Backbone as XML, in Angstrom:
<?xml version="1.0"?>
<chain id="A" units="angstrom">
  <residue number="1" name="MET">
    <atom name="N" x="75.912" y="42.005" z="-57.147"/>
    <atom name="CA" x="76.387" y="41.841" z="-56.096"/>
    <atom name="C" x="77.715" y="40.968" z="-56.199"/>
  </residue>
  <residue number="2" name="SER">
    <atom name="N" x="78.923" y="41.348" z="-55.791"/>
    <atom name="CA" x="79.911" y="40.151" z="-55.873"/>
    <atom name="C" x="79.661" y="38.965" z="-55.186"/>
  </residue>
  <residue number="3" name="HIS">
    <atom name="N" x="80.497" y="37.878" z="-55.506"/>
    <atom name="CA" x="80.285" y="36.744" z="-54.866"/>
    <atom name="C" x="80.785" y="36.707" z="-53.526"/>
  </residue>
  <residue number="4" name="VAL">
    <atom name="N" x="81.795" y="37.416" z="-53.445"/>
    <atom name="CA" x="82.200" y="37.577" z="-52.145"/>
    <atom name="C" x="81.393" y="38.073" z="-50.788"/>
  </residue>
  <residue number="5" name="VAL">
    <atom name="N" x="80.816" y="39.363" z="-51.352"/>
    <atom name="CA" x="79.627" y="39.875" z="-50.558"/>
    <atom name="C" x="78.507" y="38.797" z="-50.422"/>
  </residue>
  <residue number="6" name="LEU">
    <atom name="N" x="78.094" y="38.164" z="-51.509"/>
    <atom name="CA" x="76.834" y="37.226" z="-51.372"/>
    <atom name="C" x="77.357" y="36.121" z="-50.384"/>
  </residue>
  <residue number="7" name="GLY">
    <atom name="N" x="78.841" y="35.665" z="-50.231"/>
    <atom name="CA" x="79.183" y="34.637" z="-49.572"/>
    <atom name="C" x="78.978" y="34.970" z="-48.057"/>
  </residue>
  <residue number="8" name="LEU">
    <atom name="N" x="79.255" y="36.116" z="-47.969"/>
    <atom name="CA" x="79.286" y="36.916" z="-46.507"/>
    <atom name="C" x="77.774" y="36.719" z="-46.050"/>
  </residue>
  <residue number="9" name="ILE">
    <atom name="N" x="76.932" y="37.401" z="-46.804"/>
    <atom name="CA" x="75.488" y="37.268" z="-46.496"/>
    <atom name="C" x="74.938" y="35.997" z="-46.200"/>
  </residue>
  <residue number="10" name="CYS">
    <atom name="N" x="75.098" y="35.190" z="-47.164"/>
    <atom name="CA" x="74.641" y="33.792" z="-47.191"/>
    <atom name="C" x="75.424" y="32.971" z="-45.950"/>
  </residue>
  <residue number="11" name="GLY">
    <atom name="N" x="76.609" y="33.337" z="-45.892"/>
    <atom name="CA" x="77.175" y="32.796" z="-44.541"/>
    <atom name="C" x="76.702" y="33.178" z="-43.394"/>
  </residue>
  <residue number="12" name="ILE">
    <atom name="N" x="76.293" y="34.199" z="-42.930"/>
    <atom name="CA" x="75.784" y="34.719" z="-41.726"/>
    <atom name="C" x="73.980" y="34.275" z="-41.425"/>
  </residue>
  <residue number="13" name="ILE">
    <atom name="N" x="73.503" y="34.331" z="-42.454"/>
    <atom name="CA" x="72.336" y="33.737" z="-42.421"/>
    <atom name="C" x="72.232" y="32.285" z="-42.201"/>
  </residue>
  <residue number="14" name="TYR">
    <atom name="N" x="72.881" y="31.355" z="-43.119"/>
    <atom name="CA" x="73.084" y="29.801" z="-42.843"/>
    <atom name="C" x="73.787" y="29.663" z="-41.719"/>
  </residue>
  <residue number="15" name="GLY">
    <atom name="N" x="74.758" y="30.321" z="-41.324"/>
    <atom name="CA" x="75.076" y="29.801" z="-39.690"/>
    <atom name="C" x="74.485" y="30.098" z="-38.823"/>
  </residue>
  <residue number="16" name="GLY">
    <atom name="N" x="73.766" y="31.202" z="-39.119"/>
    <atom name="CA" x="72.850" y="31.693" z="-37.580"/>
    <atom name="C" x="71.606" y="30.740" z="-37.822"/>
  </residue>
  <residue number="17" name="LEU">
    <atom name="N" x="71.016" y="30.297" z="-38.851"/>
    <atom name="CA" x="69.725" y="29.412" z="-38.872"/>
    <atom name="C" x="70.267" y="28.056" z="-38.083"/>
  </residue>
  <residue number="18" name="ASP">
    <atom name="N" x="71.842" y="27.476" z="-38.627"/>
    <atom name="CA" x="72.081" y="26.359" z="-37.756"/>
    <atom name="C" x="72.526" y="26.294" z="-36.546"/>
  </residue>
  <residue number="19" name="ALA">
    <atom name="N" x="72.870" y="27.262" z="-35.952"/>
    <atom name="CA" x="72.900" y="27.621" z="-34.508"/>
    <atom name="C" x="71.708" y="27.773" z="-33.852"/>
  </residue>
  <residue number="20" name="ALA">
    <atom name="N" x="70.783" y="28.370" z="-34.353"/>
    <atom name="CA" x="69.473" y="28.399" z="-33.895"/>
    <atom name="C" x="68.707" y="26.842" z="-33.848"/>
  </residue>
  <residue number="21" name="LEU">
    <atom name="N" x="69.059" y="26.095" z="-34.581"/>
    <atom name="CA" x="68.478" y="24.826" z="-34.646"/>
    <atom name="C" x="68.971" y="23.776" z="-33.556"/>
  </residue>
  <residue number="22" name="MET">
    <atom name="N" x="70.151" y="24.418" z="-32.854"/>
    <atom name="CA" x="70.789" y="23.528" z="-31.725"/>
    <atom name="C" x="70.216" y="24.267" z="-30.425"/>
  </residue>
  <residue number="23" name="ILE">
    <atom name="N" x="69.419" y="25.365" z="-30.489"/>
    <atom name="CA" x="68.989" y="25.609" z="-29.235"/>
    <atom name="C" x="68.566" y="24.812" z="-28.214"/>
  </residue>
  <residue number="24" name="PRO">
    <atom name="N" x="67.480" y="24.110" z="-28.931"/>
    <atom name="CA" x="66.585" y="23.045" z="-28.062"/>
    <atom name="C" x="67.332" y="21.875" z="-27.750"/>
  </residue>
  <residue number="25" name="MET">
    <atom name="N" x="68.678" y="21.640" z="-27.896"/>
    <atom name="CA" x="69.274" y="20.425" z="-27.845"/>
    <atom name="C" x="70.056" y="20.643" z="-26.430"/>
  </residue>
  <residue number="26" name="LYS">
    <atom name="N" x="70.372" y="19.396" z="-25.876"/>
    <atom name="CA" x="70.743" y="19.256" z="-24.618"/>
    <atom name="C" x="72.267" y="18.893" z="-24.959"/>
  </residue>
  <residue number="27" name="MET">
    <atom name="N" x="73.212" y="19.369" z="-24.389"/>
    <atom name="CA" x="74.698" y="18.844" z="-24.716"/>
    <atom name="C" x="75.549" y="19.691" z="-23.553"/>
  </residue>
  <residue number="28" name="ALA">
    <atom name="N" x="76.631" y="19.199" z="-23.515"/>
    <atom name="CA" x="77.305" y="19.486" z="-22.395"/>
    <atom name="C" x="77.946" y="21.057" z="-22.370"/>
  </residue>
  <residue number="29" name="ASP">
    <atom name="N" x="78.498" y="21.479" z="-23.424"/>
    <atom name="CA" x="79.262" y="22.514" z="-24.164"/>
    <atom name="C" x="78.251" y="23.206" z="-24.935"/>
  </residue>
  <residue number="30" name="LYS">
    <atom name="N" x="77.147" y="23.818" z="-25.009"/>
    <atom name="CA" x="76.373" y="23.924" z="-25.968"/>
    <atom name="C" x="76.948" y="25.475" z="-26.541"/>
  </residue>
  <residue number="31" name="ASN">
    <atom name="N" x="77.387" y="26.311" z="-26.092"/>
    <atom name="CA" x="77.637" y="27.573" z="-26.527"/>
    <atom name="C" x="78.989" y="27.457" z="-27.482"/>
  </residue>
  <residue number="32" name="ARG">
    <atom name="N" x="79.880" y="26.193" z="-27.019"/>
    <atom name="CA" x="81.125" y="26.154" z="-27.934"/>
    <atom name="C" x="80.529" y="25.257" z="-29.497"/>
  </residue>
  <residue number="33" name="ALA">
    <atom name="N" x="79.623" y="24.289" z="-29.312"/>
    <atom name="CA" x="79.161" y="23.727" z="-30.099"/>
    <atom name="C" x="78.191" y="24.570" z="-31.145"/>
  </residue>
  <residue number="34" name="MET">
    <atom name="N" x="77.302" y="25.495" z="-30.625"/>
    <atom name="CA" x="76.678" y="26.609" z="-31.617"/>
    <atom name="C" x="77.563" y="27.190" z="-32.172"/>
  </residue>
  <residue number="35" name="LEU">
    <atom name="N" x="78.867" y="27.865" z="-31.628"/>
    <atom name="CA" x="79.652" y="28.575" z="-32.315"/>
    <atom name="C" x="80.391" y="27.805" z="-33.224"/>
  </residue>
  <residue number="36" name="GLY">
    <atom name="N" x="80.813" y="26.479" z="-33.137"/>
    <atom name="CA" x="81.547" y="25.552" z="-34.044"/>
    <atom name="C" x="80.608" y="25.396" z="-35.317"/>
  </residue>
  <residue number="37" name="ALA">
    <atom name="N" x="78.968" y="25.348" z="-35.007"/>
    <atom name="CA" x="78.160" y="25.117" z="-35.943"/>
    <atom name="C" x="78.160" y="26.424" z="-37.086"/>
  </residue>
  <residue number="38" name="LEU">
    <atom name="N" x="78.045" y="27.707" z="-36.201"/>
    <atom name="CA" x="77.987" y="28.905" z="-37.134"/>
    <atom name="C" x="79.080" y="28.937" z="-37.802"/>
  </residue>
  <residue number="39" name="ILE">
    <atom name="N" x="80.161" y="29.013" z="-37.194"/>
    <atom name="CA" x="81.475" y="29.018" z="-38.299"/>
    <atom name="C" x="81.649" y="28.130" z="-39.446"/>
  </residue>
  <residue number="40" name="HIS">
    <atom name="N" x="81.178" y="26.854" z="-39.046"/>
    <atom name="CA" x="81.283" y="25.756" z="-40.068"/>
    <atom name="C" x="80.514" y="26.108" z="-41.180"/>
  </residue>
  <residue number="41" name="ARG">
    <atom name="N" x="79.065" y="26.413" z="-40.819"/>
    <atom name="CA" x="78.193" y="26.700" z="-41.969"/>
    <atom name="C" x="78.319" y="28.021" z="-42.957"/>
  </residue>
  <residue number="42" name="PHE">
    <atom name="N" x="78.965" y="28.823" z="-42.032"/>
    <atom name="CA" x="79.448" y="30.314" z="-42.582"/>
    <atom name="C" x="80.448" y="29.854" z="-43.559"/>
  </residue>
  <residue number="43" name="GLY">
    <atom name="N" x="81.456" y="29.362" z="-43.628"/>
    <atom name="CA" x="82.556" y="28.954" z="-44.269"/>
    <atom name="C" x="81.986" y="27.938" z="-45.322"/>
  </residue>
  <residue number="44" name="GLU">
    <atom name="N" x="81.165" y="27.100" z="-45.164"/>
    <atom name="CA" x="80.244" y="26.295" z="-46.252"/>
    <atom name="C" x="79.753" y="27.420" z="-47.412"/>
  </residue>
  <residue number="45" name="ALA">
    <atom name="N" x="78.872" y="28.054" z="-46.767"/>
    <atom name="CA" x="78.303" y="29.051" z="-47.571"/>
    <atom name="C" x="79.041" y="29.836" z="-48.449"/>
  </residue>
  <residue number="46" name="PHE">
    <atom name="N" x="80.208" y="30.591" z="-47.812"/>
    <atom name="CA" x="80.980" y="31.255" z="-48.512"/>
    <atom name="C" x="81.901" y="30.552" z="-49.625"/>
  </residue>
  <residue number="47" name="VAL">
    <atom name="N" x="82.335" y="29.364" z="-49.278"/>
    <atom name="CA" x="83.000" y="28.325" z="-50.663"/>
    <atom name="C" x="81.909" y="28.229" z="-51.517"/>
  </residue>
  <residue number="48" name="ILE">
    <atom name="N" x="80.548" y="27.877" z="-51.036"/>
    <atom name="CA" x="79.757" y="27.362" z="-52.097"/>
    <atom name="C" x="79.697" y="28.865" z="-53.076"/>
  </residue>
  <residue number="49" name="CYS">
    <atom name="N" x="79.469" y="30.051" z="-52.674"/>
    <atom name="CA" x="79.187" y="31.087" z="-53.412"/>
    <atom name="C" x="80.371" y="31.216" z="-54.293"/>
  </residue>
  <residue number="50" name="ASN">
    <atom name="N" x="81.521" y="31.200" z="-53.932"/>
    <atom name="CA" x="82.756" y="31.744" z="-54.512"/>
    <atom name="C" x="83.575" y="30.654" z="-55.317"/>
  </residue>
  <residue number="51" name="ALA">
    <atom name="N" x="83.218" y="29.217" z="-55.049"/>
    <atom name="CA" x="83.804" y="28.222" z="-55.958"/>
    <atom name="C" x="83.029" y="28.370" z="-57.392"/>
  </residue>
  <residue number="52" name="ALA">
    <atom name="N" x="84.180" y="28.037" z="-58.413"/>
    <atom name="CA" x="83.946" y="27.735" z="-59.845"/>
    <atom name="C" x="83.790" y="26.602" z="-60.413"/>
  </residue>
  <residue number="53" name="LEU">
    <atom name="N" x="82.747" y="25.654" z="-60.450"/>
    <atom name="CA" x="82.789" y="24.223" z="-60.836"/>
    <atom name="C" x="81.987" y="24.331" z="-61.958"/>
  </residue>
  <residue number="54" name="PRO">
    <atom name="N" x="81.989" y="23.108" z="-63.015"/>
    <atom name="CA" x="81.365" y="23.147" z="-64.165"/>
    <atom name="C" x="79.745" y="22.559" z="-64.111"/>
  </residue>
  <residue number="55" name="MET">
    <atom name="N" x="79.132" y="23.110" z="-63.454"/>
    <atom name="CA" x="77.816" y="22.310" z="-62.925"/>
    <atom name="C" x="77.088" y="23.369" z="-62.745"/>
  </residue>
  <residue number="56" name="ALA">
    <atom name="N" x="75.581" y="23.090" z="-62.724"/>
    <atom name="CA" x="74.485" y="24.007" z="-61.918"/>
    <atom name="C" x="75.047" y="24.444" z="-60.631"/>
  </residue>
  <residue number="57" name="GLY">
    <atom name="N" x="74.182" y="25.603" z="-60.353"/>
    <atom name="CA" x="74.557" y="25.994" z="-59.084"/>
    <atom name="C" x="73.997" y="25.181" z="-58.013"/>
  </residue>
  <residue number="58" name="TRP">
    <atom name="N" x="72.848" y="24.738" z="-58.029"/>
    <atom name="CA" x="71.980" y="23.686" z="-57.048"/>
    <atom name="C" x="73.295" y="22.690" z="-57.012"/>
  </residue>
  <residue number="59" name="ALA">
    <atom name="N" x="73.380" y="21.906" z="-57.801"/>
    <atom name="CA" x="74.174" y="20.843" z="-57.882"/>
    <atom name="C" x="75.601" y="20.929" z="-57.246"/>
  </residue>
  <residue number="60" name="LYS">
    <atom name="N" x="76.226" y="22.268" z="-57.513"/>
    <atom name="CA" x="77.487" y="22.644" z="-56.729"/>
    <atom name="C" x="77.476" y="22.822" z="-55.211"/>
  </residue>
  <residue number="61" name="GLY">
    <atom name="N" x="76.229" y="23.399" z="-55.035"/>
    <atom name="CA" x="76.029" y="23.550" z="-53.670"/>
    <atom name="C" x="75.651" y="22.064" z="-52.814"/>
  </residue>
  <residue number="62" name="ILE">
    <atom name="N" x="75.027" y="21.173" z="-53.543"/>
    <atom name="CA" x="74.773" y="19.857" z="-52.832"/>
    <atom name="C" x="76.258" y="19.180" z="-52.751"/>
  </residue>
  <residue number="63" name="THR">
    <atom name="N" x="77.099" y="19.102" z="-53.633"/>
    <atom name="CA" x="78.125" y="18.600" z="-53.687"/>
    <atom name="C" x="79.148" y="19.081" z="-52.763"/>
  </residue>
  <residue number="64" name="LEU">
    <atom name="N" x="79.409" y="20.198" z="-52.551"/>
    <atom name="CA" x="80.219" y="21.112" z="-51.650"/>
    <atom name="C" x="79.696" y="21.054" z="-50.266"/>
  </residue>
  <residue number="65" name="GLY">
    <atom name="N" x="78.123" y="21.064" z="-50.224"/>
    <atom name="CA" x="77.459" y="20.945" z="-48.907"/>
    <atom name="C" x="77.622" y="19.696" z="-48.327"/>
  </residue>
  <residue number="66" name="LEU">
    <atom name="N" x="77.660" y="18.332" z="-49.126"/>
    <atom name="CA" x="77.862" y="17.269" z="-48.594"/>
    <atom name="C" x="79.419" y="16.899" z="-48.124"/>
  </residue>
  <residue number="67" name="LEU">
    <atom name="N" x="80.322" y="17.383" z="-49.164"/>
    <atom name="CA" x="81.668" y="17.007" z="-48.960"/>
    <atom name="C" x="82.151" y="17.992" z="-47.543"/>
  </residue>
  <residue number="68" name="MET">
    <atom name="N" x="81.742" y="19.184" z="-47.398"/>
    <atom name="CA" x="82.337" y="19.908" z="-46.368"/>
    <atom name="C" x="81.394" y="19.435" z="-44.895"/>
  </residue>
  <residue number="69" name="SER">
    <atom name="N" x="80.346" y="18.782" z="-45.066"/>
    <atom name="CA" x="79.642" y="18.377" z="-43.772"/>
    <atom name="C" x="79.988" y="16.974" z="-43.270"/>
  </residue>
  <residue number="70" name="LEU">
    <atom name="N" x="80.668" y="16.351" z="-44.396"/>
    <atom name="CA" x="81.045" y="14.809" z="-43.789"/>
    <atom name="C" x="81.986" y="14.743" z="-42.569"/>
  </residue>
  <residue number="71" name="PRO">
    <atom name="N" x="83.078" y="15.579" z="-42.648"/>
    <atom name="CA" x="83.988" y="15.583" z="-41.300"/>
    <atom name="C" x="83.067" y="15.595" z="-39.953"/>
  </residue>
  <residue number="72" name="PRO">
    <atom name="N" x="82.277" y="16.839" z="-40.017"/>
    <atom name="CA" x="81.591" y="17.000" z="-38.632"/>
    <atom name="C" x="80.620" y="15.875" z="-38.465"/>
  </residue>
  <residue number="73" name="ALA">
    <atom name="N" x="80.148" y="15.329" z="-39.502"/>
    <atom name="CA" x="79.226" y="14.028" z="-39.307"/>
    <atom name="C" x="80.028" y="12.868" z="-38.976"/>
  </residue>
  <residue number="74" name="ILE">
    <atom name="N" x="81.163" y="12.607" z="-39.422"/>
    <atom name="CA" x="81.751" y="11.323" z="-38.669"/>
    <atom name="C" x="82.486" y="11.664" z="-37.429"/>
  </residue>
  <residue number="75" name="ILE">
    <atom name="N" x="82.672" y="12.909" z="-37.041"/>
    <atom name="CA" x="83.184" y="13.097" z="-35.678"/>
    <atom name="C" x="82.178" y="13.230" z="-34.619"/>
  </residue>
  <residue number="76" name="THR">
    <atom name="N" x="80.798" y="13.464" z="-35.008"/>
    <atom name="CA" x="79.826" y="13.509" z="-33.984"/>
    <atom name="C" x="78.802" y="12.329" z="-34.082"/>
  </residue>
  <residue number="77" name="LYS">
    <atom name="N" x="79.095" y="11.455" z="-35.225"/>
    <atom name="CA" x="78.498" y="10.334" z="-35.267"/>
    <atom name="C" x="76.808" y="10.537" z="-35.590"/>
  </residue>
  <residue number="78" name="SER">
    <atom name="N" x="76.692" y="11.614" z="-35.934"/>
    <atom name="CA" x="75.085" y="12.186" z="-36.401"/>
    <atom name="C" x="75.207" y="12.457" z="-37.535"/>
  </residue>
  <residue number="79" name="TYR">
    <atom name="N" x="75.072" y="11.534" z="-38.564"/>
    <atom name="CA" x="75.184" y="11.682" z="-39.964"/>
    <atom name="C" x="73.968" y="12.211" z="-40.488"/>
  </residue>
  <residue number="80" name="GLY">
    <atom name="N" x="72.737" y="11.818" z="-40.182"/>
    <atom name="CA" x="71.521" y="12.256" z="-40.786"/>
    <atom name="C" x="71.502" y="13.663" z="-40.927"/>
  </residue>
  <residue number="81" name="PRO">
    <atom name="N" x="71.196" y="14.261" z="-39.582"/>
    <atom name="CA" x="70.919" y="15.645" z="-39.606"/>
    <atom name="C" x="72.127" y="16.647" z="-40.160"/>
  </residue>
  <residue number="82" name="ILE">
    <atom name="N" x="73.203" y="16.482" z="-40.033"/>
    <atom name="CA" x="74.350" y="16.943" z="-40.503"/>
    <atom name="C" x="74.425" y="17.036" z="-42.020"/>
  </residue>
  <residue number="83" name="LEU">
    <atom name="N" x="74.179" y="15.801" z="-42.652"/>
    <atom name="CA" x="74.281" y="15.665" z="-43.900"/>
    <atom name="C" x="73.220" y="16.170" z="-44.663"/>
  </residue>
  <residue number="84" name="ALA">
    <atom name="N" x="72.081" y="15.968" z="-44.091"/>
    <atom name="CA" x="70.975" y="16.574" z="-44.661"/>
    <atom name="C" x="70.834" y="18.356" z="-44.648"/>
  </residue>
  <residue number="85" name="ILE">
    <atom name="N" x="71.146" y="19.013" z="-43.566"/>
    <atom name="CA" x="71.322" y="20.249" z="-43.673"/>
    <atom name="C" x="72.337" y="20.604" z="-44.492"/>
  </residue>
  <residue number="86" name="GLY">
    <atom name="N" x="73.518" y="20.242" z="-44.689"/>
    <atom name="CA" x="74.513" y="20.349" z="-45.650"/>
    <atom name="C" x="73.958" y="20.029" z="-46.877"/>
  </residue>
  <residue number="87" name="ALA">
    <atom name="N" x="73.227" y="19.140" z="-47.404"/>
    <atom name="CA" x="72.568" y="19.207" z="-49.006"/>
    <atom name="C" x="71.556" y="20.264" z="-49.068"/>
  </residue>
  <residue number="88" name="VAL">
    <atom name="N" x="70.804" y="20.373" z="-48.341"/>
    <atom name="CA" x="69.713" y="21.388" z="-48.304"/>
    <atom name="C" x="69.909" y="22.750" z="-48.269"/>
  </residue>
  <residue number="89" name="GLY">
    <atom name="N" x="70.925" y="23.181" z="-47.248"/>
    <atom name="CA" x="71.543" y="24.274" z="-47.565"/>
    <atom name="C" x="72.357" y="24.670" z="-48.279"/>
  </residue>
  <residue number="90" name="GLY">
    <atom name="N" x="73.500" y="23.805" z="-48.785"/>
    <atom name="CA" x="74.085" y="23.789" z="-50.053"/>
    <atom name="C" x="73.392" y="23.942" z="-51.438"/>
  </residue>
  <residue number="91" name="ALA">
    <atom name="N" x="72.177" y="23.302" z="-51.523"/>
    <atom name="CA" x="71.369" y="23.344" z="-52.626"/>
    <atom name="C" x="70.767" y="24.903" z="-52.734"/>
  </residue>
  <residue number="92" name="VAL">
    <atom name="N" x="70.453" y="25.213" z="-51.667"/>
    <atom name="CA" x="69.764" y="26.493" z="-51.560"/>
    <atom name="C" x="70.629" y="27.768" z="-51.848"/>
  </residue>
  <residue number="93" name="ILE">
    <atom name="N" x="71.845" y="27.525" z="-51.437"/>
    <atom name="CA" x="72.851" y="28.728" z="-51.366"/>
    <atom name="C" x="73.498" y="28.538" z="-53.016"/>
  </residue>
  <residue number="94" name="GLY">
    <atom name="N" x="73.581" y="27.316" z="-53.315"/>
    <atom name="CA" x="73.999" y="27.072" z="-54.600"/>
    <atom name="C" x="73.245" y="27.691" z="-55.419"/>
  </residue>
  <residue number="95" name="TYR">
    <atom name="N" x="71.696" y="27.604" z="-55.567"/>
    <atom name="CA" x="70.863" y="27.993" z="-56.447"/>
    <atom name="C" x="71.041" y="29.591" z="-56.268"/>
  </residue>
  <residue number="96" name="ILE">
    <atom name="N" x="71.152" y="30.115" z="-55.308"/>
    <atom name="CA" x="71.038" y="31.755" z="-55.148"/>
    <atom name="C" x="72.322" y="32.217" z="-55.773"/>
  </residue>
  <residue number="97" name="SER">
    <atom name="N" x="73.463" y="31.635" z="-55.439"/>
    <atom name="CA" x="74.670" y="32.171" z="-56.053"/>
    <atom name="C" x="74.746" y="31.962" z="-57.473"/>
  </residue>
  <residue number="98" name="GLY">
    <atom name="N" x="73.990" y="30.864" z="-58.164"/>
    <atom name="CA" x="74.150" y="30.384" z="-59.379"/>
    <atom name="C" x="73.215" y="31.452" z="-60.446"/>
  </residue>
</chain>
C-alpha cells in the first residue's frame, strides 16, 4: 500500500476518533471545534505517514505528533489532552507507517 493511501486511511480514522472524543464536551460551537479537530488530526496522520525522517517510525510519529499538536494546545490552553493524544496517536500511526 502506498504511503499516500495509508495516510488517507489513517487520517480518516485518527480524525474521526479525535472528533468522537469531543462529543461529551460542552462548548459554544461544538460542530466547528469537532470539524477543526478532525481536519487537524487528519493532516497530522497524513504528514506522519508521508514524512521521511531518519528515525524509527514510532519516534517519527511522536516527534511530528507533538510538534503539530503544540499550536492548538497553546491556542486553547489545553496542553495535557491535546499533546497526549498527539503523542500517542502519532506513535501508533508512525509505527503503522514504519
